[in-house]
N, C-alpha and C positions, 0 to 999 in steps of 0.2 A: 319293467319299465325301468329306466335308470333314474335313481335318486342322486340329487345334487345338494350340497350344502353351500350355500353363497355367504361367505365372510368377509366383512367390510367395515370399515372405521366410520360410524353415523355422523362422524365430524367432517368427513370427507363428503361434501355435497356431490361431486361429480360421480363417486364410485356409487353412493346412495342412488343417485337418478338413474345410473347405467344399471344397477341391480333390478330396481323397480321396473324400467322400460324392459329389460331383457325377461325376467320371470313373467311379465304379462305376455310378452310375444311369444315365449315358450310355450305358456298355455298348459294344457293337459299331457303334452308330449313326454313330458319328465315330472318327477316328482321334485318340488324344489321347497327348500324351506333356507331361512335366513338367519344369520347370528353376527350381533355387533358387538356384543357385551360377554363378559366372562358368565355373568349370572346365566345367560341364554345357554350356553355351552354346557354348564353344571346340570341344568336342566334336562338337556337332551341327553346327557350321561346318567342322569338318575332314571331316565325311561329306557335306557340302552338303545337309544336311538342310534341307527347305523346308516352310512351313506356310501353310494358306489364311488362318489367323487366328491371331492372338497375342493371349491373354485374361490381363490382368494381375489378380492377386488382391491386394488389401490395399494398403498405401501405395504410390503411383506413384512416390514419391521413391524407394523401394528399387529400382525397375524401372530407372531412370536411372542409379544408381550401378553397379547390376548391368551395364548395357550399357559403360558406362565402362571397368569392371573387366574386361570381355570384349573390351576393345579395340575397341569401338563397331560392328565391322562384322558381328558374327556374328549378329546377330537377323536371321533371313532369312523372309520370308514367301514365298508362292509366287510364282516371277516372273512378271513381266507379258509380255503376248505383244509382240512388235515386229515390225519389218518384216523380210523374208526375206533369207537372204544364202545364196547358192548353193543355193536350194531349200530351205533347213532353217530352222525357227523360231529365231529368238535370242532367248533371255530376257535379261531385264533387270529390276532390282528398283529401285523407287521409293527415295529416301532423305529422311531428315528429320534434321535437326540436333538433336542432343539438347537444346540451349538452346532450341529452340523449344517444346519441351515445357513448360518451367517459366520462361521469360523472355518478354520482350516482343519484338516484330519489332524489327530493328535498322532505323535510320532509312534505312540504305542499301539494304534489302531491296528486291526486286522484288515490289511488290504484285499483279502479275499473275500470279504463280506460285503455284499452290495450295499448300496446307498440306503436302500429303504430296510437293511437291517442292521445299520450301525446302531450300535449301541457306545458312543464316543465318551469318553469321560475326559474332561478337561483336567489340567493338572493345578489349577488354581487362578485365581482372579485376573493375573496378567494374562493369561492365556485363553480366557473367555472371550465371546464376541463382544463389539460394543453395546450389545443390548444387556450384557449382564446376565446372561441366564444361568441355571443351574445345571446340576446333572441328571436330574430327572430326564425320562422320556414322555414323548406324546406319541399318540397312534395315528399315524396317517399313511396312507398308502399311494391313492392316485389323487395326485394333487396338481391343479391348473393354477397359474398366476397369470392375471392381467394387472400390470403394475399402474397404468395409466399414467405413465410418465415418471413413475417414482424410481429410484435407482434399484436396479436388481441385483441382489448379491448371489452368492453361489447357492443354488436351488436344487433339493432333490425333486424337482417337479416333472410330471410326465410331459408337459407341455407349457409354453408361455406364450401369452396372446400379444399381438402387438396391435396398433390402432392405426398404423400406416405402413408403407414400403420403408420408408426413412428410420421409423422405429424399429422396423423389423431388422434391417441390417444391423443396428446399433445392437439389438437384444441378442442376434444370432452370433455375435462374438463372445456371448456369455453362457448360450445355452444352445444345445443341440437340435430341439425341436421348438422352433417358433412359428407360428401362424399368425397370419394378418387378418383380422376382422375390424372394418371401419366402424367407427362409433356413430351412429346417426345423432347423436346428442349435439356433436360438433362439426358434423360435415352432411351437407345435402347430397353427397355422393352415394348413399346408401339408404336403406329404410331400416325400421325395427324388425321387419319380417325376414328381410335378409340377413341382417345381424343374427338374428335366432336361428336361422337355418343354417348358418356357417358354423355357429358356436355349437349346434345340435350335432353337426358333423363331428367337430373336435371331441365333443363328449363321447361320441359312439366309437369314435377310433382309440380314445382312452379305454373304454370299455373293453375294447377288443384286444388291449395289449396285455402280453406277460399273462397268457392264459394258464400256465401251468397249476399255479396256486389257486386259481378259481375253479378247477375241476373237481367235483364231487369225488369223495372217496370211490364210490361206484363207478365213475367214470375213468379213475385211474387204473382200478383194478380191470374193466374191461379192456382199456388198452394194452395192458399187460399180458392179459388173457390172448388177445387177438393177435399180438405180436409172437406169442410164444406158438400159437398154431400155425401161424403163416411161415414161420422159422421150421418148424418140425415138418409141416406140408401135411397136416391131418388133423382133424377136429379132435381125435382122441386125444391129443395132447393137453387139451384143456383139462384142468384138475377141479375146474368148478364151472356151473354155468354163468353165462352172461348175467350181470345185475340187469333187473327190469327198469331201473330208474337212472340208468347211465344217460349223460347228455352226449350223443354220438355227433351233433353238429360241432359244439366246442372239441370234443375229442379229434376229430379229423381236422378242424382246423389248426390245432396244435400240431397234430402229426405232419400235417403240409408242410409247416414252417422248419419242421425236423427232419423233412427227406423221407418220411417213412409212410406217406399217405397210400402209396402203392401195397405196402405190405399190411397194413390195416384193412384196406379193400379185399384183399386176399384172404385175410383172416375171417373177413365177413363173409364171404362167398363160402368158405370152408365150413362155417358153422351155421350156414343157411340164414343168415341175418339180411333182410333188405332194407335198407336206410340209403336216401339221396346223398351223393356226393356233395359237399358244402362248396358255395361261393368262397371265393377268396377274399378274407377279411383285411378292411384297411386297417392298420394297426402301427403302433410306434415301436421301433426295434433298435436295440443299440446301434451306433453309427457305422461300426464296422461288421455288422451280423450278416452273414451270407448262409442261404439256405445249403445244408452240407450235400456234397456230390459223391456219389456210390464210389467206393472202391472195390466193388464186387472182383473176385478171383484174387485179389491182394492176399498174401498169406499172414497169418495172425502177428509175426514181429513187425509187418509194414502198418498193419493197422493200430498196433500199440505204439508205434512210434509216431503215429499221426496224432493219435489221441495223446501222448505226450507234449506234442507240440502245441495242439489247437484245443486240447479239452475234449471231454466226452460228449458226443452229441448222441441222440437216440439212434440215428442211423448207423454211427460207428458200432455201438453196441451191439445192435442187431447183426451187423457183419462179424464182429467177433463172435458171437453165438452160433451164426451159421456154420463158421470155420471149425469150431469146437463140435459142433453135430456130424461132422463126415465122418463116414463109417470107417475110413481108412486111417483116421488119424492116428499117428504115431506119438503119444505122450511124451516118452522118454526122449525121443528126438526133439519134438516141440520143447520141452524144458532145457533140451541142451541149448537149442537156439536161444532161447529166452535168456539164459546164463551168458551165451557169447556177447549178446547186445545188452545185457544187462537190465533186460525188461521183467525180469522174474517178479521182483518187489511190485512193479506196477501191475501187474496180472493178478498177484495174489490181492492186490488192494481193490480192483476193480471188480472182482466176483461178487462181492456183496450188492454192488450196483445193478450186475448183471443178474442177479438172482431176484432184486428187487423190481427192476424195469421190465426184464422178458422171460421172468420166471426160470432162469437157468437152474437146473438142479444138480445136485451133488455129483450124480453119475457122469456129468461132461465136464466137470471140474478137474484141468491139470493139476492142481495143486490146492493146497488148503487155502481157503478165504481169510484174509487179515482184516480186521477192523482196526485201523490205526489212523495216525493223522494225515497219512496221504488218501486214505480211503475217505476220510472226511471231507478232505480237500476235493476230491473229485466229484462227491454228491453234492458239495456246495457250488462247484462249476458247473456242473449238470443243472441243478436246480434253477440257476439264474442267467442262463444262455440268452433268454429273450428278454430279460428285463431291460427296458430302455433307460434307466437311470444311469 
């Protein structure tokens, strides 16, 4: 069940009435809590209460000030799934600098870091936003804004909800993911039940978005194993059994968007695992996002050239690994071709990612893997491909 934290200014009567109406209409379909004071947020933080989505109602400026009063780090969304430590899942939460909500990016900011990983530092008071925020960060990942007519600054939100087509057109100039849900408090053209149903669809769409960081470590391990088996064409390529607690629905949904679902299904067949094929999930993606198309049959320099231009997709990593598995691969000739096209540094920096995502072993690596700045950049690009922010 999706958990929602509704944040609003209790001095904003329209926002307060809307939240009361919406939570009542949603009923038990979601877990809802409300906060309108810093004290409430601190109390939630004290009991480590986490949420899948934070829905801000009314003036976003109030949200910023509320977080500041609550000592920044109390707005917690559902922790992300990270690598295992001592066989247990470790939870982490992405951070966003408050100044990134209402100010411009710092000149020194790393533009390769996604919005929800910003840790931007303002240089001084003059460069802070008009809300005079500080440099600390607050934890928030899946944010929805319903501004109720208030100005919408630059917001790293998954979605913005408008009340009418006219407001939609205005907000669409400022945010790529704007939905229209009429407010039954101010119009008779909709009902509370319809409003709740439309909002529930948005909540579900947000929950379905950017699945990679939501995958449990066991699911990430299963995905890498299945791809390794599919590339090798034999279940004996699996170095360890598939985890029993892997979420194959989310795993396959993510694989579909990366263009590798057929390979995952092949890996499942080779390992004699029967799981249903997932339905397509409705989710938010970057405006320019396209499911990768196969370059099967292309040589390694061509695959690397595509990665250099478009970034590393999981499909392209699989195709590079497949090409490296060919029995008749002439490594000396390959390295010569890479040098001719100035692609050897890219190959060396890509190998750690290939090892992590498709379990490519040293025996198939044409050169020594390199853990450098380019390698980190490739990993970052791969990790945030589906982030809608």
